[in-house]
N, CA, C and O atoms as a CHARMM CRD file, in Angstrom:
* protein
*
  292
    1    1 GLN  N    -49.09100  72.61300  40.15200 PROA 1      0.00000
    2    1 GLN  CA   -48.14300  73.67200  40.42600 PROA 1      0.00000
    3    1 GLN  C    -47.91100  73.77900  41.92400 PROA 1      0.00000
    4    1 GLN  O    -48.81800  73.57100  42.73000 PROA 1      0.00000
    5    2 LEU  N    -46.68400  74.10700  42.27400 PROA 2      0.00000
    6    2 LEU  CA   -46.34900  74.27300  43.67700 PROA 2      0.00000
    7    2 LEU  C    -46.68600  75.68800  44.10600 PROA 2      0.00000
    8    2 LEU  O    -46.31900  76.66000  43.44700 PROA 2      0.00000
    9    3 LYS  N    -47.38700  75.78300  45.21900 PROA 3      0.00000
   10    3 LYS  CA   -47.73900  77.09300  45.76000 PROA 3      0.00000
   11    3 LYS  C    -47.21900  77.16600  47.18400 PROA 3      0.00000
   12    3 LYS  O    -47.27400  76.19100  47.93300 PROA 3      0.00000
   13    4 GLU  N    -46.72000  78.32000  47.53800 PROA 4      0.00000
   14    4 GLU  CA   -46.21600  78.50300  48.88700 PROA 4      0.00000
   15    4 GLU  C    -47.26100  79.25600  49.68900 PROA 4      0.00000
   16    4 GLU  O    -47.68700  80.34300  49.30000 PROA 4      0.00000
   17    5 CYS  N    -47.67300  78.67800  50.80600 PROA 5      0.00000
   18    5 CYS  CA   -48.66800  79.35200  51.62800 PROA 5      0.00000
   19    5 CYS  C    -47.94700  80.32300  52.56800 PROA 5      0.00000
   20    5 CYS  O    -46.72500  80.25000  52.70100 PROA 5      0.00000
   21    6 PRO  N    -48.67100  81.21700  53.21400 PROA 6      0.00000
   22    6 PRO  CA   -48.03600  82.22300  54.08900 PROA 6      0.00000
   23    6 PRO  C    -47.17900  81.62900  55.21000 PROA 6      0.00000
   24    6 PRO  O    -46.23800  82.27300  55.67400 PROA 6      0.00000
   25    7 CYS  N    -47.49500  80.41300  55.64600 PROA 7      0.00000
   26    7 CYS  CA   -46.71500  79.81300  56.73300 PROA 7      0.00000
   27    7 CYS  C    -45.37900  79.25800  56.24500 PROA 7      0.00000
   28    7 CYS  O    -44.53300  78.89000  57.05900 PROA 7      0.00000
   29    8 GLY  N    -45.17700  79.19300  54.92400 PROA 8      0.00000
   30    8 GLY  CA   -43.90800  78.73000  54.38600 PROA 8      0.00000
   31    8 GLY  C    -43.94600  77.32400  53.81900 PROA 8      0.00000
   32    8 GLY  O    -42.98300  76.88900  53.18700 PROA 8      0.00000
   33    9 ASN  N    -45.04100  76.60300  54.03300 PROA 9      0.00000
   34    9 ASN  CA   -45.16000  75.25100  53.48200 PROA 9      0.00000
   35    9 ASN  C    -45.45500  75.31000  51.99200 PROA 9      0.00000
   36    9 ASN  O    -46.12800  76.22200  51.51200 PROA 9      0.00000
   37   10 VAL  N    -44.94500  74.33300  51.27800 PROA 10     0.00000
   38   10 VAL  CA   -45.20800  74.24600  49.84800 PROA 10     0.00000
   39   10 VAL  C    -46.39400  73.30900  49.65100 PROA 10     0.00000
   40   10 VAL  O    -46.38900  72.17400  50.12900 PROA 10     0.00000
   41   11 VAL  N    -47.40500  73.79700  48.94500 PROA 11     0.00000
   42   11 VAL  CA   -48.64500  73.05500  48.77400 PROA 11     0.00000
   43   11 VAL  C    -48.84300  72.73700  47.30300 PROA 11     0.00000
   44   11 VAL  O    -48.50600  73.54400  46.43600 PROA 11     0.00000
   45   12 GLY  N    -49.38600  71.56400  47.02300 PROA 12     0.00000
   46   12 GLY  CA   -49.68600  71.19800  45.64400 PROA 12     0.00000
   47   12 GLY  C    -48.75300  70.12200  45.15100 PROA 12     0.00000
   48   12 GLY  O    -47.86000  69.67500  45.87100 PROA 12     0.00000
   49   13 ALA  N    -48.96600  69.71200  43.92400 PROA 13     0.00000
   50   13 ALA  CA   -48.14100  68.67200  43.32100 PROA 13     0.00000
   51   13 ALA  C    -47.23800  69.28800  42.27000 PROA 13     0.00000
   52   13 ALA  O    -47.61000  70.25600  41.60800 PROA 13     0.00000
   53   14 ALA  N    -46.06400  68.72800  42.12500 PROA 14     0.00000
   54   14 ALA  CA   -45.12100  69.22500  41.12300 PROA 14     0.00000
   55   14 ALA  C    -45.61100  68.84300  39.73500 PROA 14     0.00000
   56   14 ALA  O    -46.16900  67.76300  39.54200 PROA 14     0.00000
   57   15 ASN  N    -45.40400  69.72600  38.77500 PROA 15     0.00000
   58   15 ASN  CA   -45.75200  69.41200  37.39800 PROA 15     0.00000
   59   15 ASN  C    -44.75600  68.41000  36.85500 PROA 15     0.00000
   60   15 ASN  O    -43.54700  68.57600  37.01600 PROA 15     0.00000
   61   16 THR  N    -45.25500  67.38100  36.21800 PROA 16     0.00000
   62   16 THR  CA   -44.38300  66.41900  35.56600 PROA 16     0.00000
   63   16 THR  C    -44.81100  66.29100  34.12100 PROA 16     0.00000
   64   16 THR  O    -45.97800  66.48000  33.77600 PROA 16     0.00000
   65   17 SER  N    -43.85800  65.97100  33.29800 PROA 17     0.00000
   66   17 SER  CA   -44.16600  65.78100  31.88800 PROA 17     0.00000
   67   17 SER  C    -43.66800  64.41000  31.47300 PROA 17     0.00000
   68   17 SER  O    -43.13100  63.66300  32.29100 PROA 17     0.00000
   69   18 THR  N    -43.84400  64.08200  30.21300 PROA 18     0.00000
   70   18 THR  CA   -43.37300  62.78900  29.72900 PROA 18     0.00000
   71   18 THR  C    -41.95500  62.88800  29.20200 PROA 18     0.00000
   72   18 THR  O    -41.45800  61.95700  28.56900 PROA 18     0.00000
   73   19 HSD  N    -41.30300  64.01300  29.45900 PROA 19     0.00000
   74   19 HSD  CA   -39.92300  64.18400  29.02000 PROA 19     0.00000
   75   19 HSD  C    -38.99200  63.55200  30.06200 PROA 19     0.00000
   76   19 HSD  O    -39.43600  63.14200  31.13400 PROA 19     0.00000
   77   20 TRP  N    -37.71800  63.47900  29.73900 PROA 20     0.00000
   78   20 TRP  CA   -36.73500  62.76000  30.54600 PROA 20     0.00000
   79   20 TRP  C    -36.64900  63.27800  31.97900 PROA 20     0.00000
   80   20 TRP  O    -36.63100  62.47300  32.91000 PROA 20     0.00000
   81   21 GLU  N    -36.59700  64.56500  32.18300 PROA 21     0.00000
   82   21 GLU  CA   -36.56400  65.20000  33.50700 PROA 21     0.00000
   83   21 GLU  C    -35.42600  64.70500  34.38600 PROA 21     0.00000
   84   21 GLU  O    -35.60500  64.51600  35.59000 PROA 21     0.00000
   85   22 GLY  N    -34.27200  64.49800  33.79900 PROA 22     0.00000
   86   22 GLY  CA   -33.09300  64.15200  34.58700 PROA 22     0.00000
   87   22 GLY  C    -33.18500  62.82300  35.31200 PROA 22     0.00000
   88   22 GLY  O    -32.62600  62.67800  36.39900 PROA 22     0.00000
   89   23 GLY  N    -33.86700  61.86000  34.74400 PROA 23     0.00000
   90   23 GLY  CA   -33.95300  60.54100  35.35200 PROA 23     0.00000
   91   23 GLY  C    -35.23800  60.29300  36.10300 PROA 23     0.00000
   92   23 GLY  O    -35.46700  59.18100  36.57900 PROA 23     0.00000
   93   24 LYS  N    -36.07300  61.28700  36.22100 PROA 24     0.00000
   94   24 LYS  CA   -37.36900  61.11600  36.88000 PROA 24     0.00000
   95   24 LYS  C    -38.44700  61.28800  35.81600 PROA 24     0.00000
   96   24 LYS  O    -38.16300  61.18300  34.62300 PROA 24     0.00000
   97   25 GLY  N    -39.64900  61.54300  36.22700 PROA 25     0.00000
   98   25 GLY  CA   -40.70100  61.76100  35.23600 PROA 25     0.00000
   99   25 GLY  C    -41.12100  60.47600  34.56700 PROA 25     0.00000
  100   25 GLY  O    -41.42000  59.49200  35.24400 PROA 25     0.00000
  101   26 CYS  N    -41.14700  60.46800  33.26000 PROA 26     0.00000
  102   26 CYS  CA   -41.65500  59.29300  32.54200 PROA 26     0.00000
  103   26 CYS  C    -40.73700  58.09400  32.70500 PROA 26     0.00000
  104   26 CYS  O    -41.16800  56.96600  32.46700 PROA 26     0.00000
  105   27 ARG  N    -39.49000  58.29700  33.10200 PROA 27     0.00000
  106   27 ARG  CA   -38.57200  57.17700  33.29300 PROA 27     0.00000
  107   27 ARG  C    -38.52500  56.72000  34.74700 PROA 27     0.00000
  108   27 ARG  O    -37.70200  55.87600  35.10400 PROA 27     0.00000
  109   28 ASP  N    -39.38800  57.26100  35.57600 PROA 28     0.00000
  110   28 ASP  CA   -39.47700  56.81200  36.96200 PROA 28     0.00000
  111   28 ASP  C    -40.16200  55.45100  36.94800 PROA 28     0.00000
  112   28 ASP  O    -41.36800  55.37100  36.71600 PROA 28     0.00000
  113   29 SER  N    -39.41500  54.38900  37.19100 PROA 29     0.00000
  114   29 SER  CA   -39.95700  53.04400  37.01600 PROA 29     0.00000
  115   29 SER  C    -41.10800  52.74800  37.97400 PROA 29     0.00000
  116   29 SER  O    -41.92100  51.86700  37.69300 PROA 29     0.00000
  117   30 ALA  N    -41.19800  53.45200  39.08200 PROA 30     0.00000
  118   30 ALA  CA   -42.31300  53.23500  40.00000 PROA 30     0.00000
  119   30 ALA  C    -43.61400  53.75600  39.41100 PROA 30     0.00000
  120   30 ALA  O    -44.68500  53.22600  39.70700 PROA 30     0.00000
  121   31 ARG  N    -43.53100  54.78200  38.58700 PROA 31     0.00000
  122   31 ARG  CA   -44.72600  55.38000  37.99600 PROA 31     0.00000
  123   31 ARG  C    -45.06800  54.82000  36.62300 PROA 31     0.00000
  124   31 ARG  O    -46.19200  54.99000  36.15000 PROA 31     0.00000
  125   32 MET  N    -44.11800  54.15800  35.97700 PROA 32     0.00000
  126   32 MET  CA   -44.35000  53.68200  34.61300 PROA 32     0.00000
  127   32 MET  C    -45.31700  52.50600  34.58800 PROA 32     0.00000
  128   32 MET  O    -45.42400  51.75600  35.55800 PROA 32     0.00000
  129   33 SER  N    -46.00800  52.35700  33.48800 PROA 33     0.00000
  130   33 SER  CA   -46.90800  51.23200  33.28900 PROA 33     0.00000
  131   33 SER  C    -46.08900  49.95800  33.11200 PROA 33     0.00000
  132   33 SER  O    -45.00900  49.98700  32.52200 PROA 33     0.00000
  133   34 SER  N    -46.60100  48.84500  33.62200 PROA 34     0.00000
  134   34 SER  CA   -45.88200  47.58200  33.44900 PROA 34     0.00000
  135   34 SER  C    -45.91600  47.12300  32.00000 PROA 34     0.00000
  136   34 SER  O    -45.14800  46.24400  31.61000 PROA 34     0.00000
  137   35 ALA  N    -46.80000  47.71200  31.19700 PROA 35     0.00000
  138   35 ALA  CA   -46.86100  47.38100  29.77400 PROA 35     0.00000
  139   35 ALA  C    -45.80000  48.13000  28.97800 PROA 35     0.00000
  140   35 ALA  O    -45.55700  47.81400  27.81300 PROA 35     0.00000
  141   36 ASP  N    -45.17000  49.11900  29.60100 PROA 36     0.00000
  142   36 ASP  CA   -44.14900  49.91200  28.91000 PROA 36     0.00000
  143   36 ASP  C    -42.84600  49.11700  28.85900 PROA 36     0.00000
  144   36 ASP  O    -42.30100  48.77900  29.90900 PROA 36     0.00000
  145   37 PRO  N    -42.33300  48.81000  27.66900 PROA 37     0.00000
  146   37 PRO  CA   -41.10900  47.99800  27.58300 PROA 37     0.00000
  147   37 PRO  C    -39.88200  48.68500  28.16900 PROA 37     0.00000
  148   37 PRO  O    -38.91800  48.00800  28.52700 PROA 37     0.00000
  149   38 LYS  N    -39.89300  49.99400  28.27500 PROA 38     0.00000
  150   38 LYS  CA   -38.74200  50.71700  28.82700 PROA 38     0.00000
  151   38 LYS  C    -38.63700  50.55900  30.34300 PROA 38     0.00000
  152   38 LYS  O    -37.58600  50.83000  30.92400 PROA 38     0.00000
  153   39 LYS  N    -39.71900  50.12300  30.98100 PROA 39     0.00000
  154   39 LYS  CA   -39.69800  49.99700  32.43600 PROA 39     0.00000
  155   39 LYS  C    -38.66300  48.97100  32.89500 PROA 39     0.00000
  156   39 LYS  O    -38.00800  49.16700  33.91800 PROA 39     0.00000
  157   40 PHE  N    -38.51400  47.89200  32.15400 PROA 40     0.00000
  158   40 PHE  CA   -37.63900  46.80700  32.57400 PROA 40     0.00000
  159   40 PHE  C    -36.33700  46.76200  31.79400 PROA 40     0.00000
  160   40 PHE  O    -35.52700  45.85800  31.99900 PROA 40     0.00000
  161   41 SER  N    -36.12000  47.72400  30.90100 PROA 41     0.00000
  162   41 SER  CA   -34.87400  47.70400  30.13700 PROA 41     0.00000
  163   41 SER  C    -33.71200  48.05600  31.05500 PROA 41     0.00000
  164   41 SER  O    -33.79100  49.01400  31.82400 PROA 41     0.00000
  165   42 GLY  N    -32.66100  47.30000  30.97800 PROA 42     0.00000
  166   42 GLY  CA   -31.47500  47.56000  31.78100 PROA 42     0.00000
  167   42 GLY  C    -31.48600  46.91100  33.14200 PROA 42     0.00000
  168   42 GLY  O    -30.49900  47.01000  33.87100 PROA 42     0.00000
  169   43 VAL  N    -32.56900  46.24700  33.51300 PROA 43     0.00000
  170   43 VAL  CA   -32.64800  45.63400  34.83700 PROA 43     0.00000
  171   43 VAL  C    -31.66400  44.48000  34.96000 PROA 43     0.00000
  172   43 VAL  O    -31.09300  44.25800  36.02800 PROA 43     0.00000
  173   44 SER  N    -31.46700  43.74700  33.87400 PROA 44     0.00000
  174   44 SER  CA   -30.60300  42.57100  33.93100 PROA 44     0.00000
  175   44 SER  C    -29.14500  42.87800  33.62300 PROA 44     0.00000
  176   44 SER  O    -28.34000  41.95900  33.47100 PROA 44     0.00000
  177   45 LYS  N    -28.79100  44.16000  33.52900 PROA 45     0.00000
  178   45 LYS  CA   -27.40000  44.52000  33.26100 PROA 45     0.00000
  179   45 LYS  C    -26.50800  44.12400  34.43200 PROA 45     0.00000
  180   45 LYS  O    -26.93900  44.11800  35.58500 PROA 45     0.00000
  181   46 THR  N    -25.28600  43.80000  34.12400 PROA 46     0.00000
  182   46 THR  CA   -24.31500  43.48100  35.15900 PROA 46     0.00000
  183   46 THR  C    -23.96300  44.75300  35.91800 PROA 46     0.00000
  184   46 THR  O    -23.66500  45.78400  35.31600 PROA 46     0.00000
  185   47 LYS  N    -23.99900  44.67100  37.22600 PROA 47     0.00000
  186   47 LYS  CA   -23.68400  45.83300  38.05400 PROA 47     0.00000
  187   47 LYS  C    -22.27900  45.66200  38.61900 PROA 47     0.00000
  188   47 LYS  O    -21.92100  44.59400  39.11600 PROA 47     0.00000
  189   48 SER  N    -21.50300  46.71600  38.53600 PROA 48     0.00000
  190   48 SER  CA   -20.12500  46.67600  39.00500 PROA 48     0.00000
  191   48 SER  C    -20.07400  46.56500  40.52500 PROA 48     0.00000
  192   48 SER  O    -20.83900  47.22200  41.23200 PROA 48     0.00000
  193   49 MET  N    -19.17800  45.73800  41.01100 PROA 49     0.00000
  194   49 MET  CA   -18.95800  45.59100  42.44700 PROA 49     0.00000
  195   49 MET  C    -17.56500  46.09000  42.83000 PROA 49     0.00000
  196   49 MET  O    -17.01500  45.69400  43.85700 PROA 49     0.00000
  197   50 LYS  N    -17.01000  46.95400  42.00200 PROA 50     0.00000
  198   50 LYS  CA   -15.66100  47.45200  42.24400 PROA 50     0.00000
  199   50 LYS  C    -15.57500  48.21100  43.56700 PROA 50     0.00000
  200   50 LYS  O    -14.53000  48.20200  44.21800 PROA 50     0.00000
  201   51 PHE  N    -16.65200  48.85800  43.96400 PROA 51     0.00000
  202   51 PHE  CA   -16.62700  49.61100  45.21400 PROA 51     0.00000
  203   51 PHE  C    -16.34100  48.70400  46.40600 PROA 51     0.00000
  204   51 PHE  O    -15.88600  49.17900  47.44600 PROA 51     0.00000
  205   52 LYS  N    -16.60100  47.40300  46.26800 PROA 52     0.00000
  206   52 LYS  CA   -16.29800  46.47100  47.35200 PROA 52     0.00000
  207   52 LYS  C    -14.81400  46.15200  47.43400 PROA 52     0.00000
  208   52 LYS  O    -14.32700  45.72600  48.48100 PROA 52     0.00000
  209   53 ARG  N    -14.08300  46.35700  46.32700 PROA 53     0.00000
  210   53 ARG  CA   -12.66100  46.01400  46.28500 PROA 53     0.00000
  211   53 ARG  C    -11.74700  47.21800  46.43900 PROA 53     0.00000
  212   53 ARG  O    -10.60500  47.07000  46.87500 PROA 53     0.00000
  213   54 VAL  N    -12.22700  48.41400  46.08900 PROA 54     0.00000
  214   54 VAL  CA   -11.36700  49.59000  45.98800 PROA 54     0.00000
  215   54 VAL  C    -11.97900  50.74900  46.77100 PROA 54     0.00000
  216   54 VAL  O    -13.19600  50.93100  46.77800 PROA 54     0.00000
  217   55 GLY  N    -11.13100  51.52100  47.42200 PROA 55     0.00000
  218   55 GLY  CA   -11.57700  52.76800  48.02800 PROA 55     0.00000
  219   55 GLY  C    -11.88900  52.66600  49.50500 PROA 55     0.00000
  220   55 GLY  O    -11.59900  51.66300  50.15700 PROA 55     0.00000
  221   56 ALA  N    -12.48800  53.72600  50.01500 PROA 56     0.00000
  222   56 ALA  CA   -12.76200  53.84000  51.44400 PROA 56     0.00000
  223   56 ALA  C    -13.76900  52.79300  51.90600 PROA 56     0.00000
  224   56 ALA  O    -13.63100  52.22800  52.99000 PROA 56     0.00000
  225   57 GLU  N    -14.77400  52.53800  51.08500 PROA 57     0.00000
  226   57 GLU  CA   -15.77900  51.52900  51.43300 PROA 57     0.00000
  227   57 GLU  C    -15.13100  50.15500  51.58500 PROA 57     0.00000
  228   57 GLU  O    -15.44900  49.41700  52.51700 PROA 57     0.00000
  229   58 ALA  N    -14.23300  49.81500  50.68000 PROA 58     0.00000
  230   58 ALA  CA   -13.54700  48.52000  50.73500 PROA 58     0.00000
  231   58 ALA  C    -12.65300  48.43300  51.96900 PROA 58     0.00000
  232   58 ALA  O    -12.57300  47.38400  52.60900 PROA 58     0.00000
  233   59 LYS  N    -11.99000  49.52000  52.30000 PROA 59     0.00000
  234   59 LYS  CA   -11.12400  49.52900  53.48000 PROA 59     0.00000
  235   59 LYS  C    -11.94800  49.27600  54.74100 PROA 59     0.00000
  236   59 LYS  O    -11.54000  48.52000  55.62200 PROA 59     0.00000
  237   60 LYS  N    -13.10500  49.91400  54.81100 PROA 60     0.00000
  238   60 LYS  CA   -13.98200  49.72600  55.95700 PROA 60     0.00000
  239   60 LYS  C    -14.44500  48.26800  56.04800 PROA 60     0.00000
  240   60 LYS  O    -14.48200  47.69000  57.13400 PROA 60     0.00000
  241   61 ARG  N    -14.79500  47.68500  54.90700 PROA 61     0.00000
  242   61 ARG  CA   -15.22300  46.28400  54.88200 PROA 61     0.00000
  243   61 ARG  C    -14.09800  45.35100  55.32300 PROA 61     0.00000
  244   61 ARG  O    -14.32800  44.41900  56.09300 PROA 61     0.00000
  245   62 ARG  N    -12.86400  45.60400  54.83000 PROA 62     0.00000
  246   62 ARG  CA   -11.71700  44.76900  55.20400 PROA 62     0.00000
  247   62 ARG  C    -11.46200  44.82900  56.70500 PROA 62     0.00000
  248   62 ARG  O    -11.23600  43.80400  57.34800 PROA 62     0.00000
  249   63 GLU  N    -11.50000  46.03600  57.25500 PROA 63     0.00000
  250   63 GLU  CA   -11.24100  46.19900  58.68600 PROA 63     0.00000
  251   63 GLU  C    -12.30400  45.50000  59.52200 PROA 63     0.00000
  252   63 GLU  O    -11.99100  44.88600  60.54300 PROA 63     0.00000
  253   64 GLN  N    -13.55900  45.59000  59.09200 PROA 64     0.00000
  254   64 GLN  CA   -14.62900  44.90700  59.81400 PROA 64     0.00000
  255   64 GLN  C    -14.43600  43.39600  59.76600 PROA 64     0.00000
  256   64 GLN  O    -14.63900  42.70700  60.76500 PROA 64     0.00000
  257   65 ARG  N    -14.04300  42.88300  58.60100 PROA 65     0.00000
  258   65 ARG  CA   -13.81400  41.45200  58.43500 PROA 65     0.00000
  259   65 ARG  C    -12.66500  40.98800  59.32400 PROA 65     0.00000
  260   65 ARG  O    -12.74500  39.92300  59.93700 PROA 65     0.00000
  261   66 GLN  N    -11.58900  41.78900  59.39800 PROA 66     0.00000
  262   66 GLN  CA   -10.44700  41.42800  60.23100 PROA 66     0.00000
  263   66 GLN  C    -10.82800  41.42100  61.70400 PROA 66     0.00000
  264   66 GLN  O    -10.39900  40.54400  62.45400 PROA 66     0.00000
  265   67 GLN  N    -11.63100  42.39500  62.12200 PROA 67     0.00000
  266   67 GLN  CA   -12.06800  42.43900  63.51200 PROA 67     0.00000
  267   67 GLN  C    -12.92200  41.22500  63.85400 PROA 67     0.00000
  268   67 GLN  O    -12.80200  40.66700  64.94500 PROA 67     0.00000
  269   68 GLN  N    -13.77500  40.81600  62.93400 PROA 68     0.00000
  270   68 GLN  CA   -14.61500  39.63900  63.17100 PROA 68     0.00000
  271   68 GLN  C    -13.76500  38.38000  63.26500 PROA 68     0.00000
  272   68 GLN  O    -14.03200  37.51600  64.10000 PROA 68     0.00000
  273   69 GLN  N    -12.74800  38.26600  62.42300 PROA 69     0.00000
  274   69 GLN  CA   -11.88500  37.09100  62.44500 PROA 69     0.00000
  275   69 GLN  C    -11.09800  37.02100  63.74600 PROA 69     0.00000
  276   69 GLN  O    -10.92400  35.93900  64.30800 PROA 69     0.00000
  277   70 HSD  N    -10.61800  38.17000  64.23100 PROA 70     0.00000
  278   70 HSD  CA    -9.85300  38.19100  65.47700 PROA 70     0.00000
  279   70 HSD  C    -10.74900  37.90000  66.67600 PROA 70     0.00000
  280   70 HSD  O    -10.30600  37.27200  67.63800 PROA 70     0.00000
  281   71 SER  N    -11.98300  38.34200  66.63300 PROA 71     0.00000
  282   71 SER  CA   -12.88700  38.09200  67.75400 PROA 71     0.00000
  283   71 SER  C    -13.37600  36.64600  67.77200 PROA 71     0.00000
  284   71 SER  O    -13.74900  36.13800  68.82900 PROA 71     0.00000
  285   72 ASN  N    -13.38100  35.97800  66.62400 PROA 72     0.00000
  286   72 ASN  CA   -13.81100  34.57600  66.55700 PROA 72     0.00000
  287   72 ASN  C    -12.73400  33.61300  67.04200 PROA 72     0.00000
  288   72 ASN  O    -13.04600  32.48100  67.41100 PROA 72     0.00000
  289   73 LYS  N    -11.48200  34.03700  67.04800 PROA 73     0.00000
  290   73 LYS  CA   -10.37900  33.14700  67.44800 PROA 73     0.00000
  291   73 LYS  C    -10.29200  32.97700  68.93000 PROA 73     0.00000
  292   73 LYS  O     -9.41900  32.26100  69.42000 PROA 73     0.00000
């Protein structure tokens, strides 16, 4: 349990359960046993790279690439 001391610091460890807990808890892959088959499920899924082609991130990447090409010439 988390306890707050008079100085304002939070002391103690947070309670965790084996329930989902919004993506943490028992599904925290760093804490899971390597014998648990759920630890590695989904690791080999294809990850979308659309953010590299579309949006503000892509624009920033394009501009950086153009600057590098102009400086190399």
